[in-house]
VEXSE-723526 format. One record per residue: residue in three letters; chain; x, y, z of N, C-alpha, C in turn. Coordinates in Angstrom, 2 decimals, padded with zeros to 5 digits, m for minus. Layout:
N
Ala/A/X/Y/Z/X/Y/Z/X/Y/Z
...
END
This chain:
306
Met/A/m047.50/029.20/031.97/m048.34/030.25/032.55/m048.56/029.97/034.03
Ser/A/m048.43/031.00/034.85/m048.67/030.86/036.29/m050.17/030.96/036.58
Arg/A/m050.60/030.19/037.56/m052.01/030.18/037.95/m052.15/030.78/039.34
Ala/A/m053.19/031.57/039.54/m053.42/032.22/040.84/m054.88/032.14/041.24
Val/A/m055.09/032.11/042.54/m056.40/032.37/043.14/m056.30/033.74/043.79
Val/A/m057.27/034.60/043.52/m057.20/035.99/043.94/m058.33/036.31/044.90
Phe/A/m057.96/036.84/046.06/m058.91/037.36/047.05/m058.86/038.89/046.90
Ala/A/m059.97/039.51/046.52/m059.88/040.93/046.17/m061.19/041.66/046.39
Tyr/A/m061.07/042.97/046.64/m062.22/043.86/046.79/m061.74/045.28/046.58
His/A/m062.66/046.18/046.39/m062.40/047.63/046.35/m061.63/047.98/045.07
Asn/A/m061.27/049.27/044.93/m060.55/049.73/043.74/m059.18/049.09/043.59
Val/A/m058.48/048.90/044.71/m057.17/048.25/044.62/m057.33/046.82/044.11
Gly/A/m058.35/046.13/044.57/m058.62/044.79/044.06/m058.90/044.79/042.57
Tyr/A/m059.70/045.75/042.12/m060.06/045.85/040.71/m058.83/046.10/039.84
Arg/A/m058.00/047.08/040.23/m056.85/047.44/039.40/m055.76/046.36/039.45
Cys/A/m055.54/045.78/040.62/m054.49/044.75/040.72/m054.91/043.47/040.01
Leu/A/m056.17/043.12/040.06/m056.65/041.98/039.25/m056.43/042.28/037.77
Ser/A/m056.67/043.52/037.37/m056.44/043.91/035.97/m054.98/043.73/035.58
Val/A/m054.05/044.04/036.50/m052.62/043.87/036.22/m052.29/042.39/036.01
Leu/A/m052.80/041.53/036.88/m052.54/040.09/036.73/m052.99/039.61/035.36
Leu/A/m054.19/040.01/034.97/m054.73/039.56/033.68/m053.91/040.13/032.53
Ala/A/m053.49/041.40/032.65/m052.71/042.03/031.59/m051.35/041.36/031.41
Gln/A/m050.80/040.79/032.47/m049.49/040.16/032.39/m049.57/038.64/032.23
Gly/A/m050.77/038.17/031.86/m050.90/036.78/031.45/m051.04/035.75/032.55
Val/A/m051.32/036.19/033.77/m051.55/035.23/034.86/m052.92/034.58/034.66
Glu/A/m052.97/033.27/034.79/m054.24/032.56/034.74/m054.92/032.68/036.11
Val/A/m055.98/033.44/036.18/m056.71/033.59/037.44/m057.83/032.56/037.43
Ala/A/m057.66/031.53/038.26/m058.58/030.40/038.27/m059.85/030.68/039.06
Leu/A/m059.74/031.55/040.08/m060.87/031.82/040.97/m060.68/033.18/041.61
Val/A/m061.76/033.93/041.72/m061.76/035.19/042.46/m062.67/035.04/043.67
Val/A/m062.14/035.37/044.83/m062.92/035.37/046.07/m063.09/036.82/046.49
Thr/A/m064.32/037.27/046.62/m064.56/038.68/046.93/m065.69/038.79/047.95
His/A/m066.26/039.98/048.09/m067.32/040.22/049.08/m068.59/040.67/048.38
Glu/A/m069.72/040.35/048.99/m070.97/040.99/048.61/m070.92/042.43/049.11
Asp/A/m071.40/043.37/048.31/m071.46/044.75/048.76/m072.44/044.89/049.91
Asp/A/m072.06/045.65/050.92/m072.90/045.90/052.09/m073.89/047.01/051.74
Pro/A/m075.21/046.74/051.82/m076.18/047.79/051.47/m076.12/049.00/052.40
Asn/A/m075.50/048.83/053.57/m075.39/049.94/054.52/m074.10/050.73/054.36
Glu/A/m073.28/050.34/053.38/m072.00/051.00/053.16/m072.08/051.87/051.91
Asn/A/m071.37/053.00/051.95/m071.26/053.86/050.78/m070.29/053.21/049.79
Val/A/m070.83/052.52/048.81/m070.00/051.78/047.85/m069.64/052.73/046.70
Trp/A/m068.45/053.31/046.78/m067.98/054.30/045.82/m066.87/053.78/044.94
Phe/A/m066.59/052.48/045.04/m065.43/051.90/044.38/m065.85/050.87/043.33
Gly/A/m064.88/050.44/042.53/m065.14/049.51/041.44/m065.48/048.11/041.92
Ser/A/m066.15/047.35/041.06/m066.63/046.01/041.41/m065.67/044.93/040.89
Val/A/m065.02/044.24/041.81/m064.17/043.12/041.44/m065.00/042.00/040.82
Ser/A/m066.20/041.77/041.36/m067.08/040.72/040.81/m067.40/040.98/039.36
Ala/A/m067.72/042.24/039.03/m068.06/042.58/037.65/m066.88/042.35/036.71
Leu/A/m065.68/042.73/037.16/m064.49/042.53/036.34/m064.24/041.04/036.11
Ala/A/m064.38/040.24/037.16/m064.18/038.79/037.01/m065.19/038.19/036.03
Arg/A/m066.44/038.62/036.12/m067.46/038.11/035.20/m067.12/038.47/033.76
Glu/A/m066.61/039.68/033.53/m066.24/040.10/032.18/m065.19/039.17/031.57
His/A/m064.34/038.61/032.42/m063.27/037.74/031.95/m063.59/036.26/032.13
Gly/A/m064.83/035.95/032.49/m065.25/034.56/032.63/m064.60/033.82/033.77
Ile/A/m064.21/034.54/034.82/m063.52/033.92/035.96/m064.56/033.53/037.02
Pro/A/m064.55/032.29/037.48/m065.48/031.91/038.56/m065.28/032.79/039.79
Thr/A/m066.37/033.18/040.43/m066.32/034.11/041.56/m067.18/033.57/042.69
Val/A/m066.65/033.66/043.90/m067.42/033.26/045.09/m067.33/034.38/046.13
Thr/A/m068.34/034.47/047.00/m068.39/035.53/048.02/m068.73/034.92/049.39
Pro/A/m067.83/034.12/049.94/m068.14/033.48/051.23/m068.06/034.48/052.39
Asp/A/m068.88/034.25/053.41/m068.76/035.06/054.62/m067.44/034.79/055.33
Asp/A/m066.98/033.54/055.25/m065.72/033.14/055.88/m064.88/032.41/054.83
Pro/A/m063.70/032.92/054.49/m062.90/032.25/053.46/m062.20/030.99/053.96
Asn/A/m062.20/030.77/055.27/m061.42/029.68/055.85/m062.25/028.43/056.13
Thr/A/m063.36/028.24/055.41/m064.17/027.05/055.58/m063.54/025.87/054.84
Pro/A/m063.80/024.64/055.30/m063.25/023.47/054.60/m063.64/023.42/053.13
Ala/A/m064.87/023.85/052.81/m065.33/023.78/051.42/m064.50/024.70/050.52
Leu/A/m064.27/025.93/050.96/m063.49/026.85/050.13/m062.03/026.44/050.09
Ile/A/m061.50/025.99/051.20/m060.11/025.53/051.22/m059.92/024.41/050.20
Gln/A/m060.86/023.48/050.16/m060.76/022.38/049.19/m060.89/022.89/047.77
Gln/A/m061.79/023.86/047.56/m061.96/024.43/046.23/m060.67/025.07/045.74
Val/A/m060.01/025.81/046.62/m058.74/026.44/046.25/m057.68/025.37/045.97
Lys/A/m057.63/024.34/046.80/m056.67/023.24/046.58/m056.88/022.60/045.22
Asp/A/m058.14/022.42/044.84/m058.44/021.75/043.57/m057.90/022.52/042.37
Tyr/A/m057.75/023.83/042.50/m057.20/024.62/041.40/m055.68/024.54/041.32
Arg/A/m055.03/024.03/042.35/m053.57/023.86/042.39/m052.86/025.16/041.97
Pro/A/m053.12/026.25/042.69/m052.53/027.53/042.28/m051.03/027.62/042.58
Asp/A/m050.33/028.35/041.74/m048.95/028.69/042.03/m048.89/029.81/043.08
Phe/A/m049.85/030.73/043.00/m049.87/031.90/043.88/m051.27/032.11/044.44
Ile/A/m051.31/032.69/045.62/m052.50/033.37/046.13/m052.15/034.84/046.24
Phe/A/m053.06/035.70/045.74/m052.91/037.14/045.91/m054.11/037.68/046.68
Ser/A/m053.84/038.60/047.57/m054.90/039.29/048.31/m054.75/040.79/048.08
Phe/A/m055.80/041.39/047.51/m055.79/042.81/047.19/m056.99/043.49/047.87
Tyr/A/m056.77/044.03/049.03/m057.81/044.73/049.80/m059.00/043.83/050.13
Tyr/A/m058.74/042.53/050.25/m059.75/041.60/050.76/m059.86/041.81/052.26
Arg/A/m061.07/041.79/052.81/m061.30/042.26/054.17/m061.23/041.19/055.25
Lys/A/m061.01/039.95/054.88/m060.94/038.87/055.86/m059.51/038.32/055.92
Met/A/m059.16/037.83/057.12/m057.84/037.21/057.28/m057.86/035.80/056.68
Leu/A/m056.79/035.46/055.99/m056.64/034.11/055.45/m055.84/033.28/056.44
Gly/A/m056.39/032.11/056.76/m055.76/031.25/057.75/m054.57/030.47/057.20
Ala/A/m053.90/029.75/058.09/m052.67/029.04/057.74/m052.90/028.00/056.65
Glu/A/m054.05/027.34/056.68/m054.28/026.29/055.69/m054.38/026.87/054.27
Leu/A/m055.07/028.00/054.15/m055.15/028.66/052.84/m053.78/029.14/052.39
Leu/A/m053.05/029.78/053.30/m051.75/030.35/052.94/m050.75/029.27/052.54
Gly/A/m050.97/028.05/053.01/m050.04/026.96/052.69/m050.33/026.26/051.38
Ile/A/m051.41/026.65/050.70/m051.80/025.93/049.47/m050.92/026.27/048.27
Pro/A/m050.69/027.54/047.96/m049.97/027.84/046.70/m048.52/027.36/046.73
Ser/A/m048.07/026.83/045.63/m046.72/026.26/045.58/m045.64/027.33/045.59
Arg/A/m046.01/028.59/045.22/m044.99/029.63/045.12/m045.30/030.85/046.01
Gly/A/m046.20/030.67/046.93/m046.39/031.70/047.94/m047.68/032.50/047.82
Ala/A/m047.99/033.20/048.91/m049.17/034.06/049.00/m048.70/035.49/049.26
Tyr/A/m049.30/036.45/048.56/m048.84/037.85/048.62/m050.03/038.79/048.75
Asn/A/m049.79/039.85/049.51/m050.84/040.82/049.80/m050.38/042.23/049.42
Met/A/m051.31/043.04/048.91/m051.03/044.45/048.66/m051.60/045.26/049.82
His/A/m050.71/046.00/050.49/m051.12/046.78/051.66/m050.96/048.27/051.37
Gly/A/m051.88/049.08/051.89/m051.90/050.51/051.59/m051.08/051.37/052.51
Ser/A/m049.85/050.97/052.78/m048.92/051.81/053.54/m047.51/051.43/053.15
Leu/A/m046.56/052.20/053.67/m045.15/051.86/053.47/m044.71/050.99/054.64
Leu/A/m044.96/049.69/054.50/m044.60/048.78/055.59/m043.11/048.93/055.92
Pro/A/m042.78/048.80/057.23/m043.61/048.29/058.33/m044.51/049.31/059.02
Lys/A/m044.57/050.55/058.52/m045.44/051.54/059.15/m046.91/051.24/058.80
Tyr/A/m047.77/051.49/059.75/m049.22/051.39/059.57/m049.66/050.01/059.08
Arg/A/m049.17/048.98/059.78/m049.72/047.65/059.58/m051.15/047.64/060.12
Gly/A/m051.98/046.76/059.58/m053.34/046.63/060.09/m054.37/047.33/059.21
Arg/A/m055.43/047.80/059.85/m056.61/048.31/059.13/m056.47/049.79/058.76
Val/A/m057.24/050.17/057.74/m057.39/051.55/057.22/m056.11/052.38/057.36
Pro/A/m055.02/051.95/056.75/m053.74/052.64/056.93/m053.73/054.08/056.40
Val/A/m054.46/054.34/055.31/m054.48/055.70/054.76/m055.09/056.67/055.77
Asn/A/m056.21/056.28/056.36/m056.87/057.16/057.33/m055.97/057.41/058.53
Trp/A/m055.32/056.36/059.02/m054.44/056.53/060.18/m053.24/057.41/059.85
Ala/A/m052.69/057.26/058.65/m051.53/058.07/058.27/m051.89/059.56/058.24
Ile/A/m053.08/059.89/057.75/m053.51/061.29/057.72/m053.75/061.80/059.13
Ile/A/m054.42/061.01/059.95/m054.69/061.40/061.33/m053.39/061.73/062.07
His/A/m052.33/060.98/061.77/m051.06/061.20/062.43/m050.18/062.24/061.73
Gly/A/m050.74/062.91/060.74/m050.01/064.01/060.11/m048.83/063.59/059.25
Glu/A/m048.87/062.36/058.70/m047.76/061.91/057.86/m047.70/062.71/056.56
Ser/A/m046.51/062.83/056.00/m046.32/063.54/054.74/m046.22/062.59/053.56
Glu/A/m046.25/061.28/053.81/m046.27/060.32/052.72/m046.93/059.03/053.17
Cys/A/m047.42/058.30/052.19/m048.00/056.99/052.41/m047.54/056.14/051.23
Gly/A/m048.24/055.07/050.92/m047.82/054.30/049.77/m048.47/052.94/049.70
Ala/A/m047.92/052.08/048.86/m048.42/050.72/048.68/m047.26/049.75/048.77
Thr/A/m047.50/048.60/049.38/m046.47/047.59/049.57/m047.01/046.22/049.21
Leu/A/m046.34/045.51/048.32/m046.64/044.10/048.08/m045.73/043.28/048.98
His/A/m046.33/042.40/049.78/m045.52/041.63/050.73/m046.02/040.20/050.83
Glu/A/m045.14/039.37/051.30/m045.44/037.97/051.55/m046.43/037.86/052.70
Met/A/m047.41/036.98/052.57/m048.42/036.82/053.63/m047.99/035.75/054.63
Leu/A/m048.08/036.13/055.92/m047.86/035.22/057.03/m049.12/035.20/057.89
Ile/A/m049.13/034.35/058.92/m050.25/034.36/059.85/m050.32/035.71/060.56
Lys/A/m049.20/036.26/060.95/m049.16/037.59/061.55/m049.46/038.62/060.46
Pro/A/m050.45/039.49/060.63/m050.85/040.40/059.56/m049.74/041.37/059.16
Asp/A/m049.60/041.55/057.86/m048.72/042.57/057.29/m047.28/042.48/057.80
Ala/A/m046.82/041.26/058.04/m045.50/041.07/058.66/m044.51/040.37/057.76
Gly/A/m044.94/039.91/056.58/m044.06/039.14/055.73/m043.05/039.99/054.97
Arg/A/m042.14/039.32/054.31/m041.09/040.00/053.58/m041.68/040.87/052.45
Ile/A/m041.03/041.98/052.18/m041.51/042.94/051.19/m040.96/042.57/049.80
Val/A/m041.88/042.54/048.83/m041.48/042.33/047.44/m041.12/043.67/046.80
Asp/A/m042.00/044.67/046.97/m041.77/045.98/046.39/m042.73/046.96/047.06
Gln/A/m042.40/048.24/047.01/m043.29/049.27/047.53/m043.02/050.59/046.84
Met/A/m044.02/051.49/046.92/m043.90/052.79/046.26/m044.55/053.84/047.15
Ala/A/m043.86/054.96/047.35/m044.37/056.05/048.18/m045.15/057.05/047.34
Val/A/m046.13/057.70/048.00/m046.85/058.83/047.41/m046.93/059.93/048.46
Pro/A/m046.99/061.20/048.03/m047.05/062.29/049.02/m048.44/062.46/049.61
Ile/A/m048.48/062.91/050.85/m049.72/063.39/051.47/m049.55/064.88/051.69
Leu/A/m050.30/065.68/050.96/m050.21/067.13/051.11/m051.01/067.58/052.33
Pro/A/m050.74/068.76/052.87/m051.34/069.16/054.16/m052.86/069.20/054.19
Asp/A/m053.51/069.39/053.02/m054.97/069.45/053.00/m055.59/068.28/052.25
Asp/A/m054.81/067.27/051.88/m055.36/066.11/051.18/m056.37/065.38/052.06
Thr/A/m057.47/064.95/051.45/m058.44/064.12/052.14/m058.07/062.65/051.98
Ala/A/m058.73/061.79/052.75/m058.46/060.36/052.65/m058.75/059.84/051.25
Arg/A/m059.83/060.32/050.64/m060.14/059.86/049.28/m059.04/060.27/048.30
Glu/A/m058.54/061.48/048.43/m057.48/061.94/047.54/m056.20/061.12/047.73
Val/A/m055.86/060.82/048.97/m054.66/060.01/049.23/m054.89/058.58/048.76
Phe/A/m056.09/058.05/049.00/m056.37/056.69/048.55/m056.24/056.57/047.04
Asp/A/m056.67/057.60/046.31/m056.54/057.57/044.85/m055.06/057.50/044.44
Lys/A/m054.19/058.17/045.19/m052.75/058.09/044.91/m052.22/056.69/045.25
Val/A/m052.65/056.15/046.38/m052.21/054.81/046.79/m052.67/053.76/045.77
Leu/A/m053.87/053.97/045.22/m054.38/053.06/044.19/m053.42/052.99/043.01
Val/A/m052.97/054.15/042.54/m052.02/054.17/041.42/m050.70/053.54/041.83
Ala/A/m050.26/053.83/043.05/m049.00/053.23/043.54/m049.11/051.72/043.60
Ala/A/m050.27/051.20/044.03/m050.46/049.75/044.10/m050.38/049.13/042.71
Glu/A/m051.01/049.77/041.75/m050.98/049.24/040.38/m049.55/049.25/039.82
Ile/A/m048.84/050.36/040.01/m047.48/050.45/039.50/m046.56/049.44/040.19
Thr/A/m046.72/049.32/041.51/m045.89/048.39/042.28/m046.06/046.96/041.78
Leu/A/m047.31/046.53/041.63/m047.55/045.17/041.16/m047.06/044.99/039.73
Tyr/A/m047.31/045.98/038.89/m046.93/045.87/037.47/m045.42/045.72/037.31
Arg/A/m044.65/046.46/038.11/m043.20/046.43/037.90/m042.53/045.24/038.58
Cys/A/m043.14/044.68/039.65/m042.47/043.57/040.34/m043.02/042.20/039.93
Leu/A/m044.17/042.18/039.27/m044.80/040.89/038.94/m043.94/040.04/038.02
Pro/A/m043.31/040.57/036.98/m042.48/039.69/036.13/m041.41/038.93/036.90
Ala/A/m040.72/039.62/037.82/m039.69/038.93/038.60/m040.31/037.91/039.55
Leu/A/m041.48/038.24/040.11/m042.16/037.30/041.01/m042.54/036.04/040.24
Leu/A/m043.08/036.20/039.04/m043.48/035.05/038.23/m042.26/034.24/037.78
Ala/A/m041.15/034.96/037.54/m039.94/034.27/037.07/m039.15/033.64/038.22
Gly/A/m039.53/033.93/039.45/m038.81/033.38/040.60/m037.53/034.11/040.92
Thr/A/m037.37/035.33/040.41/m036.13/036.08/040.64/m036.31/037.29/041.56
Ala/A/m037.51/037.48/042.09/m037.76/038.64/042.96/m036.91/038.55/044.22
Gln/A/m036.36/039.69/044.65/m035.55/039.76/045.86/m036.43/040.33/046.98
Leu/A/m036.75/039.52/047.97/m037.64/039.92/049.06/m036.82/040.46/050.23
Thr/A/m037.36/041.46/050.91/m036.67/042.12/052.02/m037.43/041.91/053.31
Lys/A/m036.75/041.41/054.33/m037.38/041.20/055.63/m037.74/042.54/056.27
Gln/A/m038.94/042.60/056.89/m039.36/043.82/057.58/m038.73/043.93/058.97
Asn/A/m038.45/045.15/059.36/m038.09/045.44/060.74/m039.36/045.92/061.43
Leu/A/m040.10/044.99/062.03/m041.41/045.32/062.60/m041.31/046.33/063.72
Ala/A/m040.16/046.42/064.38/m039.99/047.39/065.47/m040.01/048.82/064.96
Ala/A/m039.83/049.00/063.65/m039.82/050.34/063.07/m041.21/050.83/062.70
Gly/A/m042.23/050.02/062.93/m043.59/050.40/062.59/m044.55/050.07/063.71
Ser/A/m045.83/050.25/063.45/m046.87/049.98/064.45/m048.07/049.34/063.77
Tyr/A/m048.89/048.67/064.58/m050.11/048.03/064.09/m051.32/048.84/064.54
Phe/A/m052.26/049.06/063.63/m053.46/049.85/063.93/m054.71/049.04/063.62
Ser/A/m055.72/049.21/064.46/m056.98/048.50/064.27/m057.91/049.31/063.37
Gly/A/m059.09/048.75/063.09/m060.08/049.44/062.28/m060.69/050.62/063.01
Arg/A/m061.47/051.42/062.29/m062.11/052.59/062.85/m063.63/052.49/062.69
Lys/A/m064.34/053.07/063.65/m065.80/053.13/063.62/m066.22/054.58/063.43
Ala/A/m067.51/054.77/063.09/m068.02/056.13/062.89/m067.82/056.98/064.15
Glu/A/m067.96/056.38/065.32/m067.81/057.11/066.58/m066.40/057.65/066.77
Asp/A/m065.43/057.03/066.11/m064.05/057.49/066.22/m063.84/058.84/065.54
Gly/A/m064.85/059.32/064.82/m064.78/060.64/064.22/m065.16/061.77/065.17
Arg/A/m065.47/061.45/066.41/m065.83/062.49/067.38/m064.62/063.39/067.65
Ile/A/m064.82/064.70/067.57/m063.73/065.67/067.72/m063.43/065.91/069.19
Asp/A/m062.17/065.87/069.53/m061.69/066.23/070.86/m061.14/067.65/070.78
Trp/A/m061.88/068.62/071.31/m061.48/070.01/071.17/m060.30/070.40/072.06
Leu/A/m059.79/069.44/072.84/m058.55/069.68/073.58/m057.33/069.53/072.68
Gln/A/m057.52/068.94/071.49/m056.41/068.77/070.57/m056.09/070.08/069.87
Thr/A/m054.94/070.09/069.19/m054.51/071.29/068.46/m055.32/071.46/067.18
Ala/A/m055.21/072.65/066.59/m055.90/072.91/065.33/m055.46/071.94/064.24
Arg/A/m054.17/071.68/064.16/m053.66/070.77/063.14/m054.16/069.35/063.36
Gln/A/m054.21/068.88/064.60/m054.71/067.54/064.88/m056.18/067.41/064.50
Ile/A/m056.97/068.43/064.80/m058.39/068.40/064.46/m058.57/068.45/062.95
His/A/m057.81/069.29/062.28/m057.86/069.36/060.81/m057.50/068.01/060.20
Asn/A/m056.50/067.34/060.75/m056.11/066.03/060.23/m057.24/065.01/060.39
Leu/A/m057.93/065.04/061.51/m059.06/064.13/061.70/m060.16/064.44/060.68
Ile/A/m060.47/065.71/060.50/m061.54/066.09/059.57/m061.25/065.57/058.17
Arg/A/m060.04/065.77/057.68/m059.75/065.35/056.31/m059.56/063.84/056.20
Ala/A/m059.28/063.17/057.33/m059.12/061.71/057.32/m060.44/060.97/057.27
Val/A/m061.52/061.61/057.74/m062.80/060.89/057.82/m063.91/061.60/057.05
Thr/A/m063.55/062.56/056.18/m064.56/063.22/055.37/m065.07/062.27/054.29
Thr/A/m066.02/062.72/053.47/m066.62/061.91/052.41/m065.53/061.16/051.63
Pro/A/m065.69/059.85/051.40/m066.90/059.03/051.57/m067.06/058.40/052.95
Tyr/A/m066.32/058.84/053.94/m066.42/058.31/055.29/m067.44/059.12/056.09
Pro/A/m067.78/058.69/057.31/m068.92/059.31/058.02/m068.71/060.74/058.50
Gly/A/m067.48/061.23/058.56/m067.25/062.61/058.94/m066.84/062.80/060.39
Ala/A/m066.20/063.95/060.66/m065.81/064.35/062.02/m066.95/065.18/062.61
Phe/A/m067.25/064.97/063.89/m068.45/065.58/064.45/m068.28/065.91/065.92
Cys/A/m069.22/066.71/066.43/m069.31/066.99/067.86/m070.74/067.47/068.13
Glu/A/m071.08/067.55/069.41/m072.37/068.11/069.81/m072.14/069.52/070.34
Val/A/m072.93/070.45/069.85/m072.84/071.85/070.26/m074.24/072.34/070.64
Gln/A/m074.44/072.63/071.91/m075.72/073.14/072.41/m076.90/072.28/071.95
Gly/A/m076.73/070.98/072.04/m077.79/070.05/071.69/m077.92/069.75/070.21
His/A/m077.05/070.31/069.39/m077.08/070.06/067.95/m075.83/069.29/067.53
Arg/A/m075.98/068.48/066.50/m074.83/067.72/065.98/m074.20/068.51/064.84
Leu/A/m072.94/068.85/065.02/m072.16/069.57/064.02/m071.19/068.58/063.38
Thr/A/m071.33/068.38/062.06/m070.43/067.50/061.31/m069.61/068.37/060.37
Ile/A/m068.30/068.26/060.46/m067.40/069.11/059.67/m066.77/068.28/058.57
Trp/A/m066.97/068.70/057.33/m066.48/067.97/056.17/m065.18/068.55/055.60
Arg/A/m065.02/069.86/055.71/m063.79/070.50/055.21/m063.39/071.61/056.16
Ser/A/m062.08/071.73/056.35/m061.56/072.78/057.22/m060.25/073.31/056.65
Gln/A/m059.78/074.39/057.22/m058.49/074.95/056.80/m057.80/075.53/058.01
Cys/A/m056.53/075.15/058.18/m055.72/075.75/059.24/m055.21/077.10/058.76
Leu/A/m055.42/078.14/059.56/m054.99/079.48/059.19/m053.72/079.84/059.95
Pro/A/m052.82/080.58/059.31/m051.53/080.87/059.95/m051.67/081.87/061.09
Gly/A/m050.77/081.74/062.06/m050.72/082.70/063.16/m051.72/082.42/064.25
Pro/A/m051.48/082.94/065.44/m052.40/082.74/066.56/m053.71/083.47/066.35
Asp/A/m054.77/082.94/066.93/m056.10/083.55/066.82/m056.29/084.54/067.96
Thr/A/m056.39/085.83/067.61/m056.59/086.87/068.63/m058.03/087.34/068.68
Ser/A/m058.91/086.63/067.95/m060.30/087.08/067.86/m061.20/086.48/068.93
Ala/A/m060.76/085.39/069.56/m061.65/084.70/070.51/m060.81/083.90/071.49
Ala/A/m061.47/083.45/072.53/m060.81/082.61/073.53/m060.63/081.20/072.99
Pro/A/m059.63/080.43/073.48/m059.46/079.05/073.05/m060.73/078.23/073.27
Arg/A/m060.92/077.24/072.36/m062.08/076.34/072.36/m063.38/077.14/072.21
Thr/A/m063.38/078.05/071.26/m064.54/078.88/070.99/m064.89/078.81/069.51
Leu/A/m066.17/078.63/069.22/m066.71/078.61/067.87/m067.40/079.95/067.62
Tyr/A/m067.05/080.62/066.51/m067.60/081.97/066.32/m067.67/082.33/064.84
Thr/A/m068.42/083.39/064.55/m068.54/083.90/063.18/m067.76/085.20/063.05
Gln/A/m067.26/085.43/061.83/m066.55/086.67/061.54/m066.56/086.88/060.03
Asn/A/m067.06/088.04/059.60/m067.14/088.36/058.17/m067.86/087.26/057.38
Asn/A/m068.94/086.77/057.97/m069.79/085.76/057.33/m069.08/084.41/057.15
Leu/A/m068.03/084.16/057.94/m067.30/082.90/057.92/m067.33/082.30/059.31
Ile/A/m067.10/080.99/059.39/m067.15/080.28/060.67/m065.75/079.83/061.04
Phe/A/m065.36/080.11/062.30/m064.02/079.78/062.78/m064.11/079.08/064.14
Val/A/m063.03/078.35/064.44/m062.82/077.81/065.78/m061.46/078.29/066.26
Cys/A/m061.40/078.88/067.45/m060.13/079.10/068.12/m059.85/077.84/068.92
Cys/A/m058.83/077.10/068.52/m058.58/075.79/069.12/m057.79/075.92/070.42
Ser/A/m057.57/074.81/071.09/m056.96/074.83/072.42/m055.53/075.36/072.40
Asp/A/m054.86/075.26/071.24/m053.48/075.77/071.14/m053.44/077.23/070.69
Gly/A/m054.62/077.87/070.59/m054.68/079.27/070.19/m054.63/079.49/068.69
Glu/A/m054.55/078.40/067.91/m054.55/078.51/066.45/m055.98/078.49/065.92
Arg/A/m056.16/079.08/064.73/m057.51/079.23/064.17/m057.76/078.21/063.07
Leu/A/m058.97/077.65/063.10/m059.42/076.69/062.10/m060.69/077.25/061.47
Gln/A/m060.71/077.35/060.15/m061.92/077.79/059.46/m062.73/076.57/059.04
Leu/A/m064.03/076.60/059.30/m064.92/075.54/058.86/m065.40/075.87/057.45
Arg/A/m064.95/075.10/056.46/m065.25/075.40/055.06/m066.52/074.71/054.58
Gln/A/m066.82/073.55/055.13/m068.04/072.82/054.76/m068.50/072.04/055.98
Phe/A/m069.78/072.18/056.33/m070.27/071.52/057.54/m071.78/071.33/057.46
Asp/A/m072.27/070.40/058.29/m073.70/070.15/058.45/m074.10/070.47/059.87
Ile/A/m075.33/070.88/060.05/m075.95/070.99/061.38/m077.14/070.05/061.40
Asp/A/m077.10/069.09/062.31/m078.16/068.08/062.42/m078.43/067.39/061.09
Gly/A/m077.34/067.08/060.37/m077.45/066.31/059.14/m077.81/067.09/057.91
Lys/A/m077.96/068.42/058.02/m078.32/069.24/056.86/m077.19/070.20/056.53
Pro/A/m076.86/070.36/055.23/m075.81/071.30/054.84/m076.09/072.69/055.38
Ala/A/m075.05/073.33/055.94/m075.23/074.62/056.62/m074.25/075.64/056.09
Asp/A/m074.55/076.90/056.35/m073.67/078.01/056.00/m073.69/079.00/057.15
Ala/A/m073.12/080.18/056.95/m073.05/081.16/058.02/m074.43/081.58/058.49
Ala/A/m075.37/081.74/057.54/m076.72/082.17/057.91/m077.41/081.13/058.78
Ser/A/m077.35/079.88/058.40/m078.00/078.83/059.20/m077.26/078.62/060.51
Phe/A/m075.94/078.85/060.52/m075.18/078.78/061.77/m075.68/079.84/062.75
Leu/A/m075.83/081.06/062.27/m076.32/082.15/063.13/m077.74/081.89/063.59
Ala/A/m078.56/081.35/062.73/m079.94/081.05/063.10/m080.00/080.00/064.19
Cys/A/m079.05/079.08/064.16/m079.04/077.99/065.14/m078.37/078.39/066.46
Phe/A/m077.22/079.06/066.37/m076.41/079.32/067.56/m076.35/080.77/067.98
Gly/A/m076.83/081.70/067.14/m076.75/083.10/067.47/m075.38/083.69/067.15
Ser/A/m075.21/084.96/067.44/m073.98/085.66/067.05/m072.90/085.62/068.13
Ala/A/m073.22/085.24/069.36/m072.24/085.20/070.43/m071.33/083.98/070.26
Pro/A/m070.04/084.08/070.62/m069.15/082.94/070.55/m069.69/081.75/071.38
Val/A/m069.48/080.56/070.88/m069.98/079.34/071.52/m068.79/078.58/072.09
Thr/A/m068.86/078.27/073.37/m067.79/077.51/074.02/m067.92/076.03/073.70
Leu/A/m066.82/075.40/073.35/m066.82/073.98/072.98/m066.35/073.12/074.15
END
């Protein structure tokens, strides 16, 4: 039986840990995170799953401390697996397992290396994303690929909807390649890093809408940062407008000037900088759910310049 130490969090961590257990891997230790009380925790608990299976669990602020490194060494693992764990593992940790360290990443590597790959893929208008199991190196998301699986991104998919697809892809990817990895027969493929890019994390402020962008670009931002994320927003006449759902409408907008917010037939629209029309399907004004009536009460019936 192969032994592993698992660094895991979030739904991908929960499901991939489940795959290891289902395929008979001895998980000696789970390293995870304490939930942040300031974060919208909408995903499964890796800690709870580990407790159900009697697996020792630790939640260090820094995984690269001498104490944790020694603890991992004492277990003499064959593998280290990282499944959506949020901290970088240093060289000393990565050098411990006798048969390698592997990470599950939420993109089709080498594209979208780095943080929040699903959100970035939607922002850039990609038509597919996926999950990749790869060898861990000091350079993030740069190791050889064990296996990967693509999923489609439809034009109106939100980040949560795409993440749910990536979650299934991650589970399937690990399930189908794990037997060969355990048997030592897996064929790993070197990445061409020049064919992809590295992206950093995102903050709530990065959801600010740039109305100089096209309708499609703005729509992509809205669906990339909608619930459970903080949302896309702007300030309009001293009020904060947060847009949760939008729809790109076909054809040029002949109803208003570019960069104009207006009402028509009890619906809210934006004529964007490219002359295309965007309908606001769900939005808040100053943090409160709004509709056409509250929009008119706040901004009046005249078109509003953005």
